Biotite code that builds the C-alpha atoms (Angstrom):
import biotite.structure as struc

atoms = struc.array([
    struc.Atom([42.610, 61.701, 49.436], chain_id="A", res_id=1, res_name="ASP", atom_name="CA", element="C"),
    struc.Atom([43.726, 62.099, 45.826], chain_id="A", res_id=2, res_name="PHE", atom_name="CA", element="C"),
    struc.Atom([40.283, 63.177, 44.600], chain_id="A", res_id=3, res_name="ILE", atom_name="CA", element="C"),
    struc.Atom([39.964, 65.571, 47.544], chain_id="A", res_id=4, res_name="ALA", atom_name="CA", element="C"),
    struc.Atom([43.393, 67.054, 46.799], chain_id="A", res_id=5, res_name="ASN", atom_name="CA", element="C"),
    struc.Atom([42.614, 67.441, 43.095], chain_id="A", res_id=6, res_name="VAL", atom_name="CA", element="C"),
    struc.Atom([39.304, 69.124, 43.898], chain_id="A", res_id=7, res_name="SER", atom_name="CA", element="C"),
    struc.Atom([40.983, 71.510, 46.323], chain_id="A", res_id=8, res_name="HIS", atom_name="CA", element="C"),
    struc.Atom([43.859, 72.389, 43.987], chain_id="A", res_id=9, res_name="GLU", atom_name="CA", element="C"),
    struc.Atom([41.487, 73.042, 41.070], chain_id="A", res_id=10, res_name="LEU", atom_name="CA", element="C"),
    struc.Atom([38.980, 74.938, 43.190], chain_id="A", res_id=11, res_name="LYS", atom_name="CA", element="C"),
    struc.Atom([41.562, 77.393, 44.542], chain_id="A", res_id=12, res_name="THR", atom_name="CA", element="C"),
    struc.Atom([42.443, 79.115, 41.220], chain_id="A", res_id=13, res_name="PRO", atom_name="CA", element="C"),
    struc.Atom([38.857, 78.854, 39.961], chain_id="A", res_id=14, res_name="ILE", atom_name="CA", element="C"),
    struc.Atom([37.575, 80.631, 43.079], chain_id="A", res_id=15, res_name="THR", atom_name="CA", element="C"),
    struc.Atom([40.264, 83.294, 42.731], chain_id="A", res_id=16, res_name="ALA", atom_name="CA", element="C"),
    struc.Atom([39.446, 83.897, 39.057], chain_id="A", res_id=17, res_name="ILE", atom_name="CA", element="C"),
    struc.Atom([35.724, 84.106, 39.791], chain_id="A", res_id=18, res_name="ARG", atom_name="CA", element="C"),
    struc.Atom([36.264, 86.628, 42.581], chain_id="A", res_id=19, res_name="GLY", atom_name="CA", element="C"),
    struc.Atom([38.531, 88.803, 40.454], chain_id="A", res_id=20, res_name="LEU", atom_name="CA", element="C"),
    struc.Atom([36.144, 88.753, 37.484], chain_id="A", res_id=21, res_name="VAL", atom_name="CA", element="C"),
    struc.Atom([33.151, 89.628, 39.680], chain_id="A", res_id=22, res_name="GLU", atom_name="CA", element="C"),
    struc.Atom([35.088, 92.576, 41.111], chain_id="A", res_id=23, res_name="THR", atom_name="CA", element="C"),
    struc.Atom([35.999, 93.802, 37.626], chain_id="A", res_id=24, res_name="LEU", atom_name="CA", element="C"),
    struc.Atom([32.379, 93.538, 36.467], chain_id="A", res_id=25, res_name="ILE", atom_name="CA", element="C"),
    struc.Atom([31.108, 95.320, 39.568], chain_id="A", res_id=26, res_name="GLY", atom_name="CA", element="C"),
    struc.Atom([33.560, 98.211, 39.375], chain_id="A", res_id=27, res_name="ASP", atom_name="CA", element="C"),
    struc.Atom([33.324, 99.780, 35.936], chain_id="A", res_id=28, res_name="ARG", atom_name="CA", element="C"),
    struc.Atom([35.221, 102.871, 37.128], chain_id="A", res_id=29, res_name="LEU", atom_name="CA", element="C"),
    struc.Atom([38.242, 101.000, 38.444], chain_id="A", res_id=30, res_name="MET", atom_name="CA", element="C"),
    struc.Atom([41.551, 102.831, 38.053], chain_id="A", res_id=31, res_name="GLU", atom_name="CA", element="C"),
    struc.Atom([43.581, 101.604, 35.051], chain_id="A", res_id=32, res_name="PRO", atom_name="CA", element="C"),
    struc.Atom([46.538, 100.498, 37.194], chain_id="A", res_id=33, res_name="GLU", atom_name="CA", element="C"),
    struc.Atom([44.323, 98.471, 39.529], chain_id="A", res_id=34, res_name="LYS", atom_name="CA", element="C"),
    struc.Atom([42.456, 97.057, 36.528], chain_id="A", res_id=35, res_name="HIS", atom_name="CA", element="C"),
    struc.Atom([45.766, 95.922, 35.045], chain_id="A", res_id=36, res_name="GLU", atom_name="CA", element="C"),
    struc.Atom([46.796, 94.263, 38.326], chain_id="A", res_id=37, res_name="ARG", atom_name="CA", element="C"),
    struc.Atom([43.528, 92.335, 38.447], chain_id="A", res_id=38, res_name="PHE", atom_name="CA", element="C"),
    struc.Atom([43.963, 91.159, 34.859], chain_id="A", res_id=39, res_name="LEU", atom_name="CA", element="C"),
    struc.Atom([47.501, 89.998, 35.658], chain_id="A", res_id=40, res_name="GLN", atom_name="CA", element="C"),
    struc.Atom([46.223, 88.052, 38.666], chain_id="A", res_id=41, res_name="LYS", atom_name="CA", element="C"),
    struc.Atom([43.569, 86.410, 36.487], chain_id="A", res_id=42, res_name="ILE", atom_name="CA", element="C"),
    struc.Atom([46.262, 85.477, 33.971], chain_id="A", res_id=43, res_name="THR", atom_name="CA", element="C"),
    struc.Atom([48.471, 83.998, 36.701], chain_id="A", res_id=44, res_name="ASN", atom_name="CA", element="C"),
    struc.Atom([45.641, 81.935, 38.175], chain_id="A", res_id=45, res_name="GLN", atom_name="CA", element="C"),
    struc.Atom([44.629, 80.731, 34.703], chain_id="A", res_id=46, res_name="SER", atom_name="CA", element="C"),
    struc.Atom([48.199, 79.620, 34.034], chain_id="A", res_id=47, res_name="MET", atom_name="CA", element="C"),
    struc.Atom([48.283, 77.814, 37.380], chain_id="A", res_id=48, res_name="ARG", atom_name="CA", element="C"),
    struc.Atom([45.029, 76.029, 36.543], chain_id="A", res_id=49, res_name="LEU", atom_name="CA", element="C"),
    struc.Atom([46.425, 75.033, 33.155], chain_id="A", res_id=50, res_name="SER", atom_name="CA", element="C"),
    struc.Atom([49.634, 73.732, 34.763], chain_id="A", res_id=51, res_name="SER", atom_name="CA", element="C"),
    struc.Atom([47.700, 71.584, 37.237], chain_id="A", res_id=52, res_name="ILE", atom_name="CA", element="C"),
    struc.Atom([45.593, 70.033, 34.461], chain_id="A", res_id=53, res_name="VAL", atom_name="CA", element="C"),
    struc.Atom([48.686, 69.427, 32.312], chain_id="A", res_id=54, res_name="THR", atom_name="CA", element="C"),
    struc.Atom([50.522, 67.745, 35.190], chain_id="A", res_id=55, res_name="ASP", atom_name="CA", element="C"),
    struc.Atom([47.500, 65.578, 36.025], chain_id="A", res_id=56, res_name="LEU", atom_name="CA", element="C"),
    struc.Atom([47.300, 64.438, 32.398], chain_id="A", res_id=57, res_name="LEU", atom_name="CA", element="C"),
    struc.Atom([51.025, 63.676, 32.471], chain_id="A", res_id=58, res_name="THR", atom_name="CA", element="C"),
    struc.Atom([50.639, 61.496, 35.572], chain_id="A", res_id=59, res_name="ILE", atom_name="CA", element="C"),
    struc.Atom([47.691, 59.691, 33.971], chain_id="A", res_id=60, res_name="SER", atom_name="CA", element="C"),
    struc.Atom([49.753, 59.077, 30.831], chain_id="A", res_id=61, res_name="ARG", atom_name="CA", element="C"),
    struc.Atom([52.695, 57.761, 32.853], chain_id="A", res_id=62, res_name="LEU", atom_name="CA", element="C"),
    struc.Atom([50.532, 55.455, 34.955], chain_id="A", res_id=63, res_name="GLU", atom_name="CA", element="C"),
    struc.Atom([48.911, 53.964, 31.861], chain_id="A", res_id=64, res_name="SER", atom_name="CA", element="C"),
    struc.Atom([52.211, 53.675, 29.999], chain_id="A", res_id=65, res_name="GLY", atom_name="CA", element="C"),
    struc.Atom([50.510, 54.931, 26.847], chain_id="A", res_id=66, res_name="LYS", atom_name="CA", element="C"),
    struc.Atom([52.393, 57.101, 24.332], chain_id="A", res_id=67, res_name="SER", atom_name="CA", element="C"),
    struc.Atom([55.712, 56.284, 26.004], chain_id="A", res_id=68, res_name="LEU", atom_name="CA", element="C"),
    struc.Atom([58.423, 54.809, 23.820], chain_id="A", res_id=69, res_name="GLU", atom_name="CA", element="C"),
    struc.Atom([61.305, 52.517, 24.588], chain_id="A", res_id=70, res_name="ARG", atom_name="CA", element="C"),
    struc.Atom([64.152, 53.050, 22.194], chain_id="A", res_id=71, res_name="LYS", atom_name="CA", element="C"),
    struc.Atom([67.922, 53.375, 22.339], chain_id="A", res_id=72, res_name="LEU", atom_name="CA", element="C"),
    struc.Atom([69.158, 56.964, 22.681], chain_id="A", res_id=73, res_name="PHE", atom_name="CA", element="C"),
    struc.Atom([71.990, 59.002, 24.181], chain_id="A", res_id=74, res_name="ASP", atom_name="CA", element="C"),
    struc.Atom([70.934, 60.023, 27.694], chain_id="A", res_id=75, res_name="LEU", atom_name="CA", element="C"),
    struc.Atom([73.118, 63.125, 27.453], chain_id="A", res_id=76, res_name="ARG", atom_name="CA", element="C"),
    struc.Atom([70.442, 64.664, 25.229], chain_id="A", res_id=77, res_name="ARG", atom_name="CA", element="C"),
    struc.Atom([67.950, 64.538, 28.119], chain_id="A", res_id=78, res_name="ALA", atom_name="CA", element="C"),
    struc.Atom([70.391, 66.685, 30.108], chain_id="A", res_id=79, res_name="ILE", atom_name="CA", element="C"),
    struc.Atom([71.720, 69.164, 27.567], chain_id="A", res_id=80, res_name="VAL", atom_name="CA", element="C"),
    struc.Atom([68.330, 70.300, 26.223], chain_id="A", res_id=81, res_name="GLY", atom_name="CA", element="C"),
    struc.Atom([66.730, 71.168, 29.577], chain_id="A", res_id=82, res_name="PRO", atom_name="CA", element="C"),
    struc.Atom([69.915, 72.798, 30.902], chain_id="A", res_id=83, res_name="VAL", atom_name="CA", element="C"),
    struc.Atom([70.122, 74.967, 27.800], chain_id="A", res_id=84, res_name="ARG", atom_name="CA", element="C"),
    struc.Atom([66.494, 76.039, 28.285], chain_id="A", res_id=85, res_name="SER", atom_name="CA", element="C"),
    struc.Atom([66.894, 76.847, 31.980], chain_id="A", res_id=86, res_name="PHE", atom_name="CA", element="C"),
    struc.Atom([70.275, 78.606, 31.802], chain_id="A", res_id=87, res_name="THR", atom_name="CA", element="C"),
    struc.Atom([68.757, 81.919, 30.669], chain_id="A", res_id=88, res_name="ALA", atom_name="CA", element="C"),
    struc.Atom([66.006, 81.673, 33.294], chain_id="A", res_id=89, res_name="ILE", atom_name="CA", element="C"),
    struc.Atom([68.649, 81.043, 35.941], chain_id="A", res_id=90, res_name="GLY", atom_name="CA", element="C"),
    struc.Atom([70.710, 84.016, 34.810], chain_id="A", res_id=91, res_name="GLU", atom_name="CA", element="C"),
    struc.Atom([67.666, 86.274, 35.103], chain_id="A", res_id=92, res_name="ASN", atom_name="CA", element="C"),
    struc.Atom([67.260, 85.120, 38.713], chain_id="A", res_id=93, res_name="ARG", atom_name="CA", element="C"),
    struc.Atom([70.957, 85.387, 39.512], chain_id="A", res_id=94, res_name="GLY", atom_name="CA", element="C"),
    struc.Atom([71.397, 81.608, 39.703], chain_id="A", res_id=95, res_name="VAL", atom_name="CA", element="C"),
    struc.Atom([74.351, 80.010, 37.932], chain_id="A", res_id=96, res_name="LYS", atom_name="CA", element="C"),
    struc.Atom([73.925, 76.638, 36.251], chain_id="A", res_id=97, res_name="MET", atom_name="CA", element="C"),
    struc.Atom([76.809, 74.229, 35.659], chain_id="A", res_id=98, res_name="GLU", atom_name="CA", element="C"),
    struc.Atom([76.759, 70.951, 33.745], chain_id="A", res_id=99, res_name="ILE", atom_name="CA", element="C"),
    struc.Atom([79.095, 67.961, 33.924], chain_id="A", res_id=100, res_name="ASP", atom_name="CA", element="C"),
    struc.Atom([78.433, 65.096, 31.507], chain_id="A", res_id=101, res_name="ILE", atom_name="CA", element="C"),
    struc.Atom([80.658, 62.390, 29.961], chain_id="A", res_id=102, res_name="PRO", atom_name="CA", element="C"),
    struc.Atom([82.401, 62.989, 26.654], chain_id="A", res_id=103, res_name="ASN", atom_name="CA", element="C"),
    struc.Atom([81.210, 59.615, 25.382], chain_id="A", res_id=104, res_name="ASP", atom_name="CA", element="C"),
    struc.Atom([77.555, 58.700, 24.749], chain_id="A", res_id=105, res_name="PRO", atom_name="CA", element="C"),
    struc.Atom([75.533, 57.194, 27.590], chain_id="A", res_id=106, res_name="VAL", atom_name="CA", element="C"),
    struc.Atom([73.257, 54.805, 25.716], chain_id="A", res_id=107, res_name="SER", atom_name="CA", element="C"),
    struc.Atom([70.012, 53.782, 27.378], chain_id="A", res_id=108, res_name="ILE", atom_name="CA", element="C"),
    struc.Atom([66.724, 52.230, 26.290], chain_id="A", res_id=109, res_name="VAL", atom_name="CA", element="C"),
    struc.Atom([63.877, 54.490, 27.336], chain_id="A", res_id=110, res_name="GLY", atom_name="CA", element="C"),
    struc.Atom([61.559, 57.358, 26.545], chain_id="A", res_id=111, res_name="ASP", atom_name="CA", element="C"),
    struc.Atom([63.641, 60.428, 25.752], chain_id="A", res_id=112, res_name="GLU", atom_name="CA", element="C"),
    struc.Atom([60.785, 62.928, 26.030], chain_id="A", res_id=113, res_name="GLU", atom_name="CA", element="C"),
    struc.Atom([59.741, 61.827, 29.509], chain_id="A", res_id=114, res_name="SER", atom_name="CA", element="C"),
    struc.Atom([63.324, 61.801, 30.803], chain_id="A", res_id=115, res_name="LEU", atom_name="CA", element="C"),
    struc.Atom([63.753, 65.348, 29.480], chain_id="A", res_id=116, res_name="CYS", atom_name="CA", element="C"),
    struc.Atom([60.613, 66.226, 31.421], chain_id="A", res_id=117, res_name="GLU", atom_name="CA", element="C"),
    struc.Atom([62.054, 64.677, 34.586], chain_id="A", res_id=118, res_name="ALA", atom_name="CA", element="C"),
    struc.Atom([65.206, 66.798, 34.290], chain_id="A", res_id=119, res_name="VAL", atom_name="CA", element="C"),
    struc.Atom([63.076, 69.858, 33.506], chain_id="A", res_id=120, res_name="ASN", atom_name="CA", element="C"),
    struc.Atom([61.082, 69.307, 36.699], chain_id="A", res_id=121, res_name="ASN", atom_name="CA", element="C"),
    struc.Atom([64.204, 68.928, 38.834], chain_id="A", res_id=122, res_name="LEU", atom_name="CA", element="C"),
    struc.Atom([65.736, 72.090, 37.364], chain_id="A", res_id=123, res_name="LEU", atom_name="CA", element="C"),
    struc.Atom([62.482, 73.983, 37.840], chain_id="A", res_id=124, res_name="ASP", atom_name="CA", element="C"),
    struc.Atom([62.310, 72.796, 41.441], chain_id="A", res_id=125, res_name="ASN", atom_name="CA", element="C"),
    struc.Atom([65.921, 73.824, 42.053], chain_id="A", res_id=126, res_name="GLY", atom_name="CA", element="C"),
    struc.Atom([65.363, 77.294, 40.628], chain_id="A", res_id=127, res_name="LEU", atom_name="CA", element="C"),
    struc.Atom([62.200, 77.830, 42.662], chain_id="A", res_id=128, res_name="LYS", atom_name="CA", element="C"),
    struc.Atom([64.051, 77.355, 45.922], chain_id="A", res_id=129, res_name="TYR", atom_name="CA", element="C"),
    struc.Atom([67.394, 78.936, 45.010], chain_id="A", res_id=130, res_name="SER", atom_name="CA", element="C"),
    struc.Atom([68.267, 82.430, 46.105], chain_id="A", res_id=131, res_name="ARG", atom_name="CA", element="C"),
    struc.Atom([70.088, 85.024, 44.036], chain_id="A", res_id=132, res_name="GLU", atom_name="CA", element="C"),
    struc.Atom([73.771, 84.133, 43.892], chain_id="A", res_id=133, res_name="GLY", atom_name="CA", element="C"),
    struc.Atom([73.010, 80.415, 44.177], chain_id="A", res_id=134, res_name="GLY", atom_name="CA", element="C"),
    struc.Atom([74.248, 77.562, 42.003], chain_id="A", res_id=135, res_name="ASP", atom_name="CA", element="C"),
    struc.Atom([72.697, 74.516, 40.385], chain_id="A", res_id=136, res_name="ILE", atom_name="CA", element="C"),
    struc.Atom([74.960, 71.653, 39.350], chain_id="A", res_id=137, res_name="PHE", atom_name="CA", element="C"),
    struc.Atom([73.716, 69.075, 36.835], chain_id="A", res_id=138, res_name="VAL", atom_name="CA", element="C"),
    struc.Atom([75.685, 65.859, 36.444], chain_id="A", res_id=139, res_name="ARG", atom_name="CA", element="C"),
    struc.Atom([75.390, 62.629, 34.510], chain_id="A", res_id=140, res_name="LEU", atom_name="CA", element="C"),
    struc.Atom([77.621, 59.676, 35.280], chain_id="A", res_id=141, res_name="TYR", atom_name="CA", element="C"),
    struc.Atom([77.718, 55.895, 35.208], chain_id="A", res_id=142, res_name="LYS", atom_name="CA", element="C"),
    struc.Atom([77.841, 53.889, 38.419], chain_id="A", res_id=143, res_name="LYS", atom_name="CA", element="C"),
    struc.Atom([78.189, 50.143, 38.051], chain_id="A", res_id=144, res_name="GLU", atom_name="CA", element="C"),
    struc.Atom([75.256, 49.048, 35.829], chain_id="A", res_id=145, res_name="ALA", atom_name="CA", element="C"),
    struc.Atom([73.317, 52.305, 36.183], chain_id="A", res_id=146, res_name="THR", atom_name="CA", element="C"),
    struc.Atom([73.242, 55.843, 34.860], chain_id="A", res_id=147, res_name="ALA", atom_name="CA", element="C"),
    struc.Atom([72.790, 58.584, 37.450], chain_id="A", res_id=148, res_name="VAL", atom_name="CA", element="C"),
    struc.Atom([71.265, 61.987, 36.731], chain_id="A", res_id=149, res_name="ILE", atom_name="CA", element="C"),
    struc.Atom([72.120, 64.349, 39.570], chain_id="A", res_id=150, res_name="GLU", atom_name="CA", element="C"),
    struc.Atom([70.734, 67.835, 40.185], chain_id="A", res_id=151, res_name="VAL", atom_name="CA", element="C"),
    struc.Atom([72.243, 69.688, 43.139], chain_id="A", res_id=152, res_name="GLU", atom_name="CA", element="C"),
    struc.Atom([71.164, 73.134, 44.312], chain_id="A", res_id=153, res_name="ASP", atom_name="CA", element="C"),
    struc.Atom([72.390, 75.504, 47.013], chain_id="A", res_id=154, res_name="THR", atom_name="CA", element="C"),
    struc.Atom([68.882, 76.494, 48.081], chain_id="A", res_id=155, res_name="GLY", atom_name="CA", element="C"),
    struc.Atom([67.041, 76.399, 51.383], chain_id="A", res_id=156, res_name="ALA", atom_name="CA", element="C"),
    struc.Atom([67.236, 72.635, 51.859], chain_id="A", res_id=157, res_name="GLY", atom_name="CA", element="C"),
    struc.Atom([64.537, 70.232, 53.048], chain_id="A", res_id=158, res_name="ILE", atom_name="CA", element="C"),
    struc.Atom([63.713, 69.017, 56.537], chain_id="A", res_id=159, res_name="GLU", atom_name="CA", element="C"),
    struc.Atom([64.113, 65.279, 57.147], chain_id="A", res_id=160, res_name="LYS", atom_name="CA", element="C"),
    struc.Atom([60.390, 64.830, 57.842], chain_id="A", res_id=161, res_name="ARG", atom_name="CA", element="C"),
    struc.Atom([59.521, 66.426, 54.485], chain_id="A", res_id=162, res_name="ASP", atom_name="CA", element="C"),
    struc.Atom([62.008, 64.320, 52.530], chain_id="A", res_id=163, res_name="GLN", atom_name="CA", element="C"),
    struc.Atom([59.823, 61.264, 53.107], chain_id="A", res_id=164, res_name="GLN", atom_name="CA", element="C"),
    struc.Atom([56.841, 62.937, 51.432], chain_id="A", res_id=165, res_name="ARG", atom_name="CA", element="C"),
    struc.Atom([58.076, 65.297, 48.715], chain_id="A", res_id=166, res_name="ILE", atom_name="CA", element="C"),
    struc.Atom([57.443, 62.728, 45.961], chain_id="A", res_id=167, res_name="PHE", atom_name="CA", element="C"),
    struc.Atom([53.774, 62.457, 46.938], chain_id="A", res_id=168, res_name="GLU", atom_name="CA", element="C"),
    struc.Atom([51.200, 64.155, 44.732], chain_id="A", res_id=169, res_name="ARG", atom_name="CA", element="C"),
    struc.Atom([50.405, 67.723, 45.778], chain_id="A", res_id=170, res_name="PHE", atom_name="CA", element="C"),
    struc.Atom([52.831, 67.660, 48.714], chain_id="A", res_id=171, res_name="TYR", atom_name="CA", element="C"),
    struc.Atom([54.570, 71.015, 49.037], chain_id="A", res_id=172, res_name="GLN", atom_name="CA", element="C"),
    struc.Atom([57.195, 71.897, 51.640], chain_id="A", res_id=173, res_name="VAL", atom_name="CA", element="C"),
    struc.Atom([56.464, 75.623, 51.381], chain_id="A", res_id=174, res_name="ASP", atom_name="CA", element="C"),
    struc.Atom([52.955, 75.948, 49.953], chain_id="A", res_id=175, res_name="LYS", atom_name="CA", element="C"),
    struc.Atom([52.904, 79.751, 49.973], chain_id="A", res_id=176, res_name="ALA", atom_name="CA", element="C"),
    struc.Atom([56.200, 80.047, 48.082], chain_id="A", res_id=177, res_name="ARG", atom_name="CA", element="C"),
    struc.Atom([55.317, 77.246, 45.693], chain_id="A", res_id=178, res_name="SER", atom_name="CA", element="C"),
    struc.Atom([52.026, 78.867, 44.723], chain_id="A", res_id=179, res_name="ARG", atom_name="CA", element="C"),
    struc.Atom([53.697, 82.263, 44.428], chain_id="A", res_id=180, res_name="GLU", atom_name="CA", element="C"),
    struc.Atom([56.136, 80.755, 41.922], chain_id="A", res_id=181, res_name="LEU", atom_name="CA", element="C"),
    struc.Atom([53.517, 78.738, 40.046], chain_id="A", res_id=182, res_name="GLY", atom_name="CA", element="C"),
    struc.Atom([54.208, 75.306, 41.527], chain_id="A", res_id=183, res_name="GLY", atom_name="CA", element="C"),
    struc.Atom([51.542, 72.606, 41.341], chain_id="A", res_id=184, res_name="THR", atom_name="CA", element="C"),
    struc.Atom([52.928, 70.128, 43.862], chain_id="A", res_id=185, res_name="GLY", atom_name="CA", element="C"),
    struc.Atom([53.059, 67.471, 41.138], chain_id="A", res_id=186, res_name="LEU", atom_name="CA", element="C"),
    struc.Atom([56.509, 67.996, 39.613], chain_id="A", res_id=187, res_name="GLY", atom_name="CA", element="C"),
    struc.Atom([58.467, 65.638, 41.866], chain_id="A", res_id=188, res_name="LEU", atom_name="CA", element="C"),
    struc.Atom([55.703, 63.040, 41.741], chain_id="A", res_id=189, res_name="SER", atom_name="CA", element="C"),
    struc.Atom([56.038, 63.076, 37.953], chain_id="A", res_id=190, res_name="ILE", atom_name="CA", element="C"),
    struc.Atom([59.813, 62.586, 38.294], chain_id="A", res_id=191, res_name="VAL", atom_name="CA", element="C"),
    struc.Atom([59.180, 59.526, 40.475], chain_id="A", res_id=192, res_name="LYS", atom_name="CA", element="C"),
    struc.Atom([56.689, 58.070, 37.972], chain_id="A", res_id=193, res_name="HIS", atom_name="CA", element="C"),
    struc.Atom([59.171, 58.548, 35.114], chain_id="A", res_id=194, res_name="ILE", atom_name="CA", element="C"),
    struc.Atom([61.980, 56.891, 37.062], chain_id="A", res_id=195, res_name="ALA", atom_name="CA", element="C"),
    struc.Atom([59.750, 53.916, 37.946], chain_id="A", res_id=196, res_name="ILE", atom_name="CA", element="C"),
    struc.Atom([58.616, 53.533, 34.309], chain_id="A", res_id=197, res_name="PHE", atom_name="CA", element="C"),
    struc.Atom([62.296, 53.104, 33.386], chain_id="A", res_id=198, res_name="HIS", atom_name="CA", element="C"),
    struc.Atom([62.867, 50.548, 36.144], chain_id="A", res_id=199, res_name="GLY", atom_name="CA", element="C"),
    struc.Atom([64.749, 53.116, 38.195], chain_id="A", res_id=200, res_name="GLY", atom_name="CA", element="C"),
    struc.Atom([64.297, 55.215, 41.293], chain_id="A", res_id=201, res_name="SER", atom_name="CA", element="C"),
    struc.Atom([64.763, 58.752, 42.594], chain_id="A", res_id=202, res_name="VAL", atom_name="CA", element="C"),
    struc.Atom([66.402, 59.869, 45.830], chain_id="A", res_id=203, res_name="PHE", atom_name="CA", element="C"),
    struc.Atom([67.014, 63.115, 47.679], chain_id="A", res_id=204, res_name="VAL", atom_name="CA", element="C"),
    struc.Atom([69.763, 64.179, 50.062], chain_id="A", res_id=205, res_name="GLU", atom_name="CA", element="C"),
    struc.Atom([69.211, 67.456, 51.855], chain_id="A", res_id=206, res_name="SER", atom_name="CA", element="C"),
    struc.Atom([69.529, 69.416, 55.066], chain_id="A", res_id=207, res_name="ALA", atom_name="CA", element="C"),
    struc.Atom([68.041, 72.796, 56.046], chain_id="A", res_id=208, res_name="PRO", atom_name="CA", element="C"),
    struc.Atom([70.281, 75.613, 54.849], chain_id="A", res_id=209, res_name="GLY", atom_name="CA", element="C"),
    struc.Atom([72.558, 73.250, 52.917], chain_id="A", res_id=210, res_name="GLN", atom_name="CA", element="C"),
    struc.Atom([70.711, 72.788, 49.640], chain_id="A", res_id=211, res_name="GLY", atom_name="CA", element="C"),
    struc.Atom([69.392, 69.585, 48.075], chain_id="A", res_id=212, res_name="SER", atom_name="CA", element="C"),
    struc.Atom([70.682, 66.891, 45.747], chain_id="A", res_id=213, res_name="THR", atom_name="CA", element="C"),
    struc.Atom([68.235, 64.818, 43.699], chain_id="A", res_id=214, res_name="PHE", atom_name="CA", element="C"),
    struc.Atom([69.390, 61.647, 41.941], chain_id="A", res_id=215, res_name="ARG", atom_name="CA", element="C"),
    struc.Atom([67.560, 59.661, 39.293], chain_id="A", res_id=216, res_name="ILE", atom_name="CA", element="C"),
    struc.Atom([69.136, 56.204, 39.046], chain_id="A", res_id=217, res_name="VAL", atom_name="CA", element="C"),
    struc.Atom([68.388, 54.271, 35.841], chain_id="A", res_id=218, res_name="LEU", atom_name="CA", element="C"),
    struc.Atom([69.450, 50.745, 34.832], chain_id="A", res_id=219, res_name="PRO", atom_name="CA", element="C"),
    struc.Atom([71.592, 50.558, 31.698], chain_id="A", res_id=220, res_name="LEU", atom_name="CA", element="C"),
])
């Protein structure tokens, strides 16, 4: 199934690019505005193809454990950096982002870069499915012998039947919307791989129309 899914996901943008290029070559007198639209579509499909390949390489790297480090660092850094990057994007979409982290360091042994990527993916996912006027809350707290990274959105929510599968590779709740917004269907799978590498786990709580809350639980 995985090979079939990869082939399908790669073939879709390649087929689109080929069709657009053939149309451009065959219509030398195309109106400038239409020509520009076609070029933009080619750019979008190329970016999607690049994102899929990048995500596949990330999963391969995580599964092999290569190039991942285990060192002591302040987990707050894996929250603050991504939130800072996504705040401006959220503002442009009319989505407010709020952060709540401890005043004191949350020391953990792990790979800082990959945990930043996990938070990035959760924020990206939250923004994709949030409407204008929505909110995203990012929290970090300790619970017993674990650290919990929590990303809550006020978006469309997820059906119970989909919650069991959203961490699978290429699984998309709303394929049309995901592709429209540049999703690859691999982001949440990457989050799961990162959590497992750190001896942790990831959970989701959601209901249709009530938003979603994702939690990465990591041992301290």
